[in-house]
Each structure stands twice: as structure tokens, then as C-alpha cells.
OpenMM code with the backbone's topology and positions (N, CA, C; nanometers):
from openmm import Vec3, app, unit

residues = "MET PHE VAL ILE PRO TYR THR ILE ALA LYS LEU VAL ALA ASN LEU VAL LEU LYS ARG ALA ASP THR GLY ARG PRO GLU TRP ARG TYR ARG ALA GLY GLU ASP VAL LYS LYS LEU PHE GLU GLY ARG THR LYS ILE ASP ASN SER GLU PHE GLU GLN LEU ILE SER GLU LEU LEU GLN ASN".split()
positions = [
    Vec3(3.1628, -0.9152, 2.4844),
    Vec3(3.1140, -0.9212, 2.5182),
    Vec3(3.1437, -0.9791, 2.6567),
    Vec3(3.0237, -0.9006, 2.7337),
    Vec3(3.1008, -0.9545, 2.9346),
    Vec3(3.0545, -1.1144, 2.9205),
    Vec3(3.1239, -1.1609, 3.0204),
    Vec3(3.1316, -1.3433, 3.0231),
    Vec3(3.0933, -1.3627, 3.1985),
    Vec3(2.9896, -1.3877, 3.2164),
    Vec3(2.9731, -1.3586, 3.4465),
    Vec3(2.9863, -1.4865, 3.4066),
    Vec3(3.1692, -1.5519, 3.4944),
    Vec3(3.2395, -1.6456, 3.5446),
    Vec3(3.1151, -1.7098, 3.6396),
    Vec3(3.0958, -1.8500, 3.5816),
    Vec3(3.0189, -2.0049, 3.6945),
    Vec3(2.9865, -1.9657, 3.8348),
    Vec3(3.0698, -1.9066, 3.9088),
    Vec3(3.0875, -1.9373, 4.0297),
    Vec3(2.9863, -1.7406, 4.0978),
    Vec3(2.9952, -1.6416, 3.9657),
    Vec3(2.9228, -1.5994, 4.0240),
    Vec3(2.7610, -1.6250, 3.9913),
    Vec3(2.7889, -1.6398, 3.8515),
    Vec3(2.6393, -1.6511, 3.8352),
    Vec3(2.5990, -1.7221, 3.9530),
    Vec3(2.6430, -1.8394, 3.9580),
    Vec3(2.5676, -1.9398, 4.0641),
    Vec3(2.5795, -1.8776, 4.2443),
    Vec3(2.6228, -1.8230, 4.2244),
    Vec3(2.6025, -1.7186, 4.3799),
    Vec3(2.5065, -1.6164, 4.3806),
    Vec3(2.4891, -1.5309, 4.2350),
    Vec3(2.3803, -1.5178, 4.1733),
    Vec3(2.2559, -1.5900, 4.1881),
    Vec3(2.2447, -1.6800, 4.1242),
    Vec3(2.1610, -1.7793, 4.1152),
    Vec3(2.0861, -1.8136, 4.2499),
    Vec3(2.2129, -1.8385, 4.3875),
    Vec3(2.1387, -1.8769, 4.4660),
    Vec3(2.0838, -1.7799, 4.5653),
    Vec3(2.1716, -1.7086, 4.5602),
    Vec3(2.0468, -1.5391, 4.6519),
    Vec3(1.9388, -1.5450, 4.5691),
    Vec3(1.9046, -1.5733, 4.4390),
    Vec3(1.8032, -1.4919, 4.3336),
    Vec3(1.6807, -1.6437, 4.4534),
    Vec3(1.7096, -1.7639, 4.4518),
    Vec3(1.6433, -1.8770, 4.4948),
    Vec3(1.5984, -1.8532, 4.6807),
    Vec3(1.7062, -1.8220, 4.7265),
    Vec3(1.6942, -1.7639, 4.8621),
    Vec3(1.5962, -1.6828, 4.8507),
    Vec3(1.6304, -1.5383, 4.8089),
    Vec3(1.5092, -1.4325, 4.8595),
    Vec3(1.4271, -1.4369, 4.7352),
    Vec3(1.4042, -1.5762, 4.6892),
    Vec3(1.2204, -1.5257, 4.6061),
    Vec3(1.1347, -1.5778, 4.6833),
    Vec3(1.1343, -1.6374, 4.8456),
    Vec3(1.0635, -1.6356, 4.9133),
    Vec3(1.0565, -1.6029, 5.0455),
    Vec3(1.1026, -1.4279, 5.0338),
    Vec3(1.1132, -1.4276, 5.0971),
    Vec3(0.9570, -1.3213, 5.1727),
    Vec3(0.9161, -1.2511, 5.2877),
    Vec3(0.8364, -1.2272, 5.2493),
    Vec3(0.8279, -1.0362, 5.2529),
    Vec3(0.9583, -0.9937, 5.2549),
    Vec3(1.0214, -0.8846, 5.2811),
    Vec3(1.0656, -0.8904, 5.1407),
    Vec3(1.0485, -0.8272, 5.0569),
    Vec3(1.1561, -0.8600, 4.9188),
    Vec3(1.2123, -0.7423, 4.9440),
    Vec3(1.3388, -0.6919, 4.8513),
    Vec3(1.3791, -0.5635, 4.9039),
    Vec3(1.4024, -0.5629, 4.7252),
    Vec3(1.4940, -0.3549, 4.7370),
    Vec3(1.4841, -0.3588, 4.5577),
    Vec3(1.6113, -0.4238, 4.4908),
    Vec3(1.6663, -0.4008, 4.5652),
    Vec3(1.8327, -0.4472, 4.5459),
    Vec3(1.8966, -0.6193, 4.6706),
    Vec3(1.9853, -0.6586, 4.6553),
    Vec3(2.0228, -0.8008, 4.7444),
    Vec3(2.1788, -0.7503, 4.7002),
    Vec3(2.2623, -0.7619, 4.8103),
    Vec3(2.4627, -0.7640, 4.7041),
    Vec3(2.4640, -0.9436, 4.7377),
    Vec3(2.5002, -0.9495, 4.6440),
    Vec3(2.5181, -1.0889, 4.6278),
    Vec3(2.7566, -1.1185, 4.6906),
    Vec3(2.7823, -1.1247, 4.7674),
    Vec3(2.9139, -1.1890, 4.7735),
    Vec3(2.9870, -1.0023, 4.8432),
    Vec3(3.0773, -1.0895, 4.9136),
    Vec3(3.1284, -1.0017, 4.9957),
    Vec3(3.2028, -0.8730, 4.9739),
    Vec3(3.3354, -0.9317, 4.7877),
    Vec3(3.3014, -0.7490, 4.7454),
    Vec3(3.1663, -0.6723, 4.6870),
    Vec3(3.1170, -0.6937, 4.6384),
    Vec3(2.9938, -0.6293, 4.5901),
    Vec3(2.9700, -0.5507, 4.7584),
    Vec3(2.9743, -0.5892, 4.8266),
    Vec3(2.9731, -0.5428, 4.9952),
    Vec3(3.0337, -0.4464, 4.9831),
    Vec3(3.1650, -0.4517, 4.9771),
    Vec3(3.2772, -0.3497, 4.9980),
    Vec3(3.2452, -0.2618, 4.8899),
    Vec3(3.2275, -0.2832, 4.7782),
    Vec3(3.1331, -0.2226, 4.6324),
    Vec3(3.0577, -0.0771, 4.7072),
    Vec3(3.0050, -0.0990, 4.7124),
    Vec3(2.8667, -0.0676, 4.7750),
    Vec3(2.9248, 0.0228, 4.8806),
    Vec3(3.0035, 0.0068, 4.9915),
    Vec3(3.0235, 0.0874, 5.1333),
    Vec3(3.1210, 0.1733, 5.0433),
    Vec3(3.1584, 0.1744, 5.0401),
    Vec3(3.2761, 0.2526, 4.9057),
    Vec3(3.1742, 0.3956, 4.8944),
    Vec3(3.0259, 0.2554, 4.7805),
    Vec3(2.9923, 0.3298, 4.7003),
    Vec3(2.9307, 0.5003, 4.7673),
    Vec3(2.9366, 0.5143, 4.9192),
    Vec3(2.8812, 0.5963, 4.9843),
    Vec3(2.9808, 0.7272, 4.9959),
    Vec3(3.0826, 0.7004, 4.9776),
    Vec3(3.2235, 0.7979, 4.9421),
    Vec3(3.2538, 0.8304, 4.8644),
    Vec3(3.1325, 0.8437, 4.7668),
    Vec3(3.1844, 0.8940, 4.6064),
    Vec3(3.0610, 0.9478, 4.5310),
    Vec3(3.1054, 1.0280, 4.4625),
    Vec3(2.9635, 1.0546, 4.3298),
    Vec3(2.9566, 1.0088, 4.2670),
    Vec3(2.8301, 1.0288, 4.1544),
    Vec3(2.7891, 0.9434, 4.1016),
    Vec3(2.8987, 0.9111, 3.9859),
    Vec3(2.9354, 1.0424, 3.9206),
    Vec3(3.0149, 1.0474, 3.8137),
    Vec3(3.1382, 0.9520, 3.8454),
    Vec3(3.2189, 0.9623, 3.9774),
    Vec3(3.2864, 0.8476, 4.0320),
    Vec3(3.2986, 0.7223, 4.0174),
    Vec3(3.1721, 0.6766, 4.0791),
    Vec3(3.0941, 0.5687, 4.0348),
    Vec3(3.0988, 0.4573, 3.9249),
    Vec3(3.0350, 0.5520, 3.8492),
    Vec3(3.0468, 0.5501, 3.7114),
    Vec3(3.1390, 0.4567, 3.7009),
    Vec3(3.2601, 0.5413, 3.6735),
    Vec3(3.3271, 0.5108, 3.6057),
    Vec3(3.4538, 0.4452, 3.7038),
    Vec3(3.4119, 0.4391, 3.8328),
    Vec3(3.5082, 0.2763, 3.8465),
    Vec3(3.4255, 0.2115, 3.8326),
    Vec3(3.3195, 0.1628, 3.7697),
    Vec3(3.2155, 0.0491, 3.7729),
    Vec3(3.2597, 0.0153, 3.5821),
    Vec3(3.2859, 0.1207, 3.5646),
    Vec3(3.3256, 0.0720, 3.3663),
    Vec3(3.4954, 0.0443, 3.3389),
    Vec3(3.4899, 0.0358, 3.4152),
    Vec3(3.7214, 0.0157, 3.4350),
    Vec3(3.7316, -0.0434, 3.5151),
    Vec3(3.6603, -0.1343, 3.5269),
    Vec3(3.6286, -0.2871, 3.6496),
    Vec3(3.5611, -0.3743, 3.5168),
    Vec3(3.4506, -0.3050, 3.4603),
    Vec3(3.4254, -0.3499, 3.3518),
    Vec3(3.5050, -0.4520, 3.2587),
    Vec3(3.6171, -0.3443, 3.1668),
    Vec3(3.6758, -0.3819, 3.0570),
    Vec3(3.7987, -0.4974, 3.0800),
    Vec3(3.7896, -0.4614, 3.2993),
    Vec3(3.9330, -0.5591, 3.3124),
    Vec3(3.9251, -0.7576, 3.2826),
] * unit.nanometer
topology = app.Topology()
chain = topology.addChain("A")
for resn in residues:
    res = topology.addResidue(resn, chain)
    for name in ("N", "CA", "C"):
        topology.addAtom(name, app.Element.getBySymbol(name[0]), res)
């Protein structure tokens, strides 16, 4: 089972609260600097490589 650390949950919850009132909602929001870097890298690899990367990150 994957457990989300409290700090990550708090970061995401704050992002949700901040974006809930926006007049121009987006489909996705990135929470945290590490996620921003991950998605920047996402544009440089294909789907299967990205899925493998995410799978490995979630197993650690």
C-alpha cells in the first residue's frame, strides 16, 4: 500500500483550496518543485519510459 506523507498531503490540500476559488480552473495542477521538474522531464521522454519512471518512483 502506498502511504502519502503528511507534508505531501498538506501541500496538495493547500493547492486544492487555493485553486478552488479560481475563475479559470485548469485540468491539472502541479504541487511542489519536484513535480514541476518531473513534468519538465516528461516532455523529453515517450509514454512508456514515463510510465516506467513513475512505477519505479512509487515502488521506492
